[in-house]
C-alpha positions as CSV (number, residue, x, y, z in Angstrom):
1,M,-35.1,-3.9,41.9
2,K,-34.3,-0.4,40.5
3,K,-30.8,-0.7,41.7
4,N,-30.3,-3.9,39.5
5,Y,-31.7,-2.1,36.5
6,K,-29.2,0.8,37.0
7,I,-26.3,-1.7,37.4
8,I,-27.4,-3.6,34.3
9,T,-27.9,-0.4,32.3
10,L,-24.5,0.9,33.4
11,F,-22.8,-2.4,32.5
12,L,-24.4,-2.4,29.0
13,F,-23.4,1.2,28.5
14,I,-19.7,0.4,29.4
15,L,-19.8,-2.7,27.2
16,S,-21.1,-0.7,24.2
17,V,-18.5,2.1,24.7
18,Q,-15.7,-0.5,24.8
19,S,-17.1,-2.1,21.7
20,C,-17.1,1.3,19.9
21,F,-13.4,1.9,20.9
22,A,-12.5,-1.6,19.8
23,Q,-14.1,-1.1,16.4
24,E,-12.5,2.3,16.0
25,K,-9.1,0.8,16.7
26,N,-9.7,-2.1,14.3
27,S,-10.8,0.3,11.6
28,D,-7.3,1.5,11.0
29,L,-6.4,1.1,7.3
30,N,-3.3,-0.8,6.3
31,L,-1.6,-0.3,2.9
32,S,0.6,-2.6,1.0
33,Y,2.4,-1.7,-2.2
34,K,4.6,-3.6,-4.6
35,K,6.2,-2.6,-7.8
36,I,8.4,-5.0,-9.8
37,F,10.4,-4.7,-13.0
38,V,10.9,-7.9,-14.9
39,R,13.4,-8.9,-17.6
40,D,14.0,-12.4,-18.9
41,N,11.5,-13.7,-16.3
42,K,13.7,-12.4,-13.5
43,I,12.7,-9.6,-11.1
44,T,15.4,-6.9,-11.8
45,R,14.1,-4.3,-9.4
46,S,11.4,-4.1,-6.8
47,F,9.9,-1.5,-4.5
48,I,7.8,-2.8,-1.6
49,Y,6.0,-1.0,1.2
50,N,3.9,-2.3,4.1
51,S,2.3,0.1,6.5
52,K,2.1,-2.5,9.2
53,T,5.8,-2.9,9.3
54,A,6.5,0.7,8.1
55,I,9.3,-0.7,5.9
56,Y,10.0,0.5,2.4
57,Q,12.4,-1.7,0.6
58,V,14.1,-1.2,-2.7
59,K,15.8,-4.3,-4.2
60,Q,18.0,-4.3,-7.4
61,L,19.6,-7.1,-9.3
62,Y,23.2,-6.4,-10.3
63,P,25.0,-7.9,-13.3
64,D,26.9,-10.3,-11.0
65,G,23.5,-12.0,-10.2
66,N,23.3,-10.6,-6.6
67,Y,20.6,-8.3,-5.2
68,K,21.4,-5.1,-3.3
69,T,18.7,-4.1,-0.9
70,K,18.0,-0.7,0.7
71,T,15.5,-0.5,3.5
72,V,14.0,2.6,5.0
73,T,11.4,3.0,7.8
74,V,8.6,5.2,6.5
75,N,5.8,5.7,9.1
76,L,2.8,6.7,7.1
77,T,0.1,8.0,9.4
78,Q,-3.5,6.9,9.3
79,K,-4.2,10.3,7.9
80,N,-1.7,9.6,5.0
81,I,-3.2,6.2,4.3
82,K,-6.8,7.5,4.5
83,E,-5.8,10.3,2.0
84,I,-4.6,7.7,-0.4
85,H,-7.6,5.4,0.2
86,N,-10.0,8.4,-0.3
87,L,-8.3,9.2,-3.6
88,Y,-8.9,5.6,-4.6
89,L,-12.6,5.8,-3.6
90,K,-13.0,9.2,-5.4
91,L,-11.4,8.0,-8.6
92,Q,-13.6,4.8,-8.6
93,L,-10.8,2.7,-10.0
94,R,-11.9,-0.8,-10.9
95,N,-8.6,-2.5,-10.1
96,L,-5.4,-1.7,-8.1
97,H,-3.0,-3.6,-10.4
98,N,-1.1,-1.9,-13.3
99,C,1.0,-3.8,-15.7
100,T,3.2,-2.9,-18.6
101,F,4.2,-5.4,-21.3
102,N,7.2,-5.3,-23.7
103,D,6.9,-5.7,-27.5
104,N,7.0,-9.5,-27.1
105,N,3.9,-9.3,-24.8
106,E,6.1,-10.3,-21.8
107,L,5.5,-8.6,-18.4
108,F,7.9,-5.7,-17.9
109,L,6.4,-4.0,-14.9
110,S,3.7,-5.0,-12.3
111,S,2.5,-2.6,-9.6
112,T,-0.1,-3.3,-7.0
113,I,-1.7,-1.4,-4.1
114,S,-4.0,-2.9,-1.5
115,F,-5.8,-1.8,1.6
116,N,-6.5,-4.3,4.4
117,K,-6.3,-7.3,2.1
118,N,-4.7,-10.6,2.9
119,E,-5.2,-12.0,-0.6
120,N,-2.6,-12.0,-3.2
121,V,-3.2,-8.9,-5.2
122,D,-0.6,-10.0,-7.8
123,N,-3.3,-12.4,-9.1
124,L,-5.7,-9.6,-9.8
125,P,-6.1,-8.9,-13.5
126,C,-4.1,-6.0,-14.9
127,N,-5.8,-2.7,-15.7
128,T,-6.5,-2.7,-19.4
129,D,-8.4,0.5,-19.7
130,W,-6.1,3.6,-20.3
131,E,-8.3,5.7,-17.9
132,D,-7.9,3.1,-15.1
133,K,-4.1,3.0,-15.6
134,E,-4.0,6.8,-15.3
135,K,-6.1,6.7,-12.1
136,Y,-3.8,4.1,-10.7
137,N,-0.8,6.3,-11.5
138,Q,-2.5,9.1,-9.6
139,I,-2.8,6.9,-6.5
140,E,0.7,5.6,-6.8
141,T,2.0,9.2,-7.2
142,K,0.2,10.2,-4.0
143,L,1.8,7.3,-2.2
144,Y,5.3,8.4,-3.4
145,E,4.6,11.9,-2.1
146,F,4.7,10.4,1.4
147,I,7.5,7.8,0.9
148,L,10.1,9.6,-1.2
149,P,11.0,12.4,1.2
150,T,12.1,9.9,3.8
151,Y,13.9,7.7,1.3
152,R,15.6,10.7,-0.2
153,L,16.9,11.7,3.2
154,Q,18.5,8.3,3.8
155,F,19.8,7.8,0.2
156,P,20.3,11.2,-1.3
157,D,22.8,9.8,-3.9
158,E,20.3,7.2,-5.1
159,Y,17.3,9.4,-5.4
160,V,15.6,9.0,-8.8
161,Q,12.8,11.5,-9.3
162,K,9.5,9.8,-10.0
């Protein structure tokens, strides 16, 4: 009888340890970023990053109507992503969607950052509070601290300081 209890206890212990490891592995943060510039209801330039794919893509519309795309692999570490996420938590930003409108109140720029979200963050309301916009800019700047060195190595002629 005692032997059965030991086996059951050992089995439960192994099961709980496996569960902890599975939770730890699933607790990895993912980051998605999208920044678009709009003119005459057309996206003229976009910057997109997804930590799951590690792809940072810059797409620009040229006068001939075609887009030119540059793609770089940027492997942000979990430490990098957690640093960005912790900054977001520290700043207590209400919303991760910044927008800029032109004089005609038409969207000129839209920028979103999300962590582990499958929802469409483009549909979130834009930050309207100046303080929230500044907080968002701090988070975006932190993200670019990690992305731009790799991008600059691959496209040194195209580098535009942010």
